[in-house]
C-alpha positions in Angstrom: -20.6 -0.5 8.9 -17.8 -2.7 10.0 -14.1 -2.1 10.7 -11.3 -4.6 10.1 -7.8 -5.1 11.5 -5.3 -7.6 9.9 -3.1 -9.7 12.2 -0.5 -9.8 9.3 -0.4 -6.3 8.0 1.8 -3.7 9.8 0.2 -1.9 12.7 -1.3 1.5 11.7 0.9 4.4 12.6 -2.2 6.4 13.8 -5.7 6.0 15.3 -7.4 4.3 12.4 -8.5 0.8 11.3 -6.9 -1.1 8.4 -10.3 -1.1 6.6 -13.9 -0.1 6.9 -16.8 -1.6 5.0 -19.8 0.6 4.2 -22.5 -1.3 2.2 -20.7 -3.3 -0.5 -17.7 -0.9 -0.5 -14.5 -1.6 1.4 -12.1 1.3 2.0 -8.6 0.6 3.1 -6.5 3.1 5.0 -3.2 4.0 3.5 -1.0 0.9 3.2 2.8 1.2 3.2 5.6 -1.3 2.9 6.4 -1.7 6.6 6.3 -5.2 8.1 4.3 -6.2 11.2 6.5 -6.4 14.3 9.6 -5.1 12.5 11.1 -1.8 13.6 12.1 0.5 10.7 11.3 -0.1 7.1 12.8 -3.1 5.2 15.2 -2.1 2.5 15.6 1.5 3.9 19.0 2.8 5.1 18.8 5.8 7.4 21.5 8.1 8.8 21.9 9.0 12.5 19.2 11.7 12.2 16.6 9.5 10.6 17.1 10.8 7.0 16.8 8.3 4.2 20.2 7.5 2.7 18.9 4.8 0.3 16.0 2.5 -0.3 15.0 -0.5 -2.3 11.9 0.7 -4.1 11.1 -2.6 -5.8 11.2 -4.4 -2.4 8.8 -1.7 -1.0 6.4 -2.2 -3.9 6.2 -6.0 -3.3 5.7 -5.3 0.4 2.9 -2.8 -0.2 1.0 -5.2 -2.5 1.4 -8.0 0.1 0.1 -5.8 2.9 -2.9 -4.8 0.7 -3.6 -8.5 0.3 -3.4 -9.1 4.0 -5.9 -6.3 4.8 -8.3 -7.5 2.0 -8.2 -11.1 3.3 -8.8 -9.9 6.9 -11.8 -8.0 5.6 -13.3 -10.9 3.6 -12.3 -9.5 0.2 -9.9 -10.5 -2.5 -7.4 -8.9 -4.8 -9.8 -9.3 -7.7 -12.3 -7.1 -6.0 -10.1 -4.0 -6.1 -11.7 -1.2 -8.1 -9.6 1.9 -7.3 -6.0 2.5 -6.4 -4.4 5.8 -5.4 -0.6 5.6 -5.4 1.6 8.1 -3.5 5.3 8.2 -4.5 7.9 10.4 -2.8 10.1 10.3 -5.9 8.0 10.2 -9.0 10.8 10.6 -11.5 12.9 7.8 -10.1 10.3 5.3 -9.0 7.3 5.6 -11.4 8.7 3.4 -14.2 9.5 0.6 -11.7 6.0 0.9 -10.1 4.3 0.9 -13.5 6.2 -2.3 -14.4 5.3 -4.1 -11.2 1.7 -2.9 -11.2 1.3 -4.5 -14.6 2.7 -7.8 -13.2 0.2 -7.7 -10.2 -2.7 -6.7 -12.5 -2.0 -8.5 -15.8 -5.6 -8.5 -17.1 -6.6 -5.1 -18.6 -10.2 -6.1 -18.3 -10.0 -6.4 -14.5 -7.4 -3.8 -13.6 -8.7 -1.3 -11.1 -8.7 2.4 -11.9 -5.6 4.2 -10.7 -4.3 7.6 -9.8 -0.6 8.2 -9.1 0.6 11.3 -7.1 4.1 12.6 -6.5 4.3 13.9 -2.9 7.2 15.3 -0.8 6.9 12.9 2.2 4.9 10.2 4.0 4.5 9.8 7.8 7.3 7.2 8.0 10.4 6.9 5.9 8.7 5.0 3.1 8.7 5.8 -0.7 5.3 4.5 -1.5 1.8 4.2 0.0 -1.4 2.9 -1.6 -5.0 3.9 -0.8 -7.4 1.4 -2.3 -11.1 0.6 -2.5 -12.8 -2.7 -3.3 -16.3 -3.8 -4.0 -17.6 -6.7 -1.9 -20.1 -9.3 -3.0 
């Protein structure tokens, strides 16, 4: 077993690695749209009490996909090796159509698209609207 940390992905918000390899499987911890070294979440407007007033969901999607790439690369894997994606959305009704459109852009070939599960949830540990949990197969 090996663990991996990316120098480009945001720092984990808890005591866990960015990824862990077991045999030929690579498991990524949940990946959100935060940026490394940046306080707060890009595209998110909070009130004085920390409640989300508005957010740019499309920007968060692009950031999540970039962060997944960063962790994959730090682990010696590539985008094409993804086999399973679990998506957590805090506003399924509002954000699912946008996510679905962007997902298709990031995975244009139906023959190589990973499996996917999308869940609507009430909250994530930081004020983000999306988190991905992915698995890849290493060669």
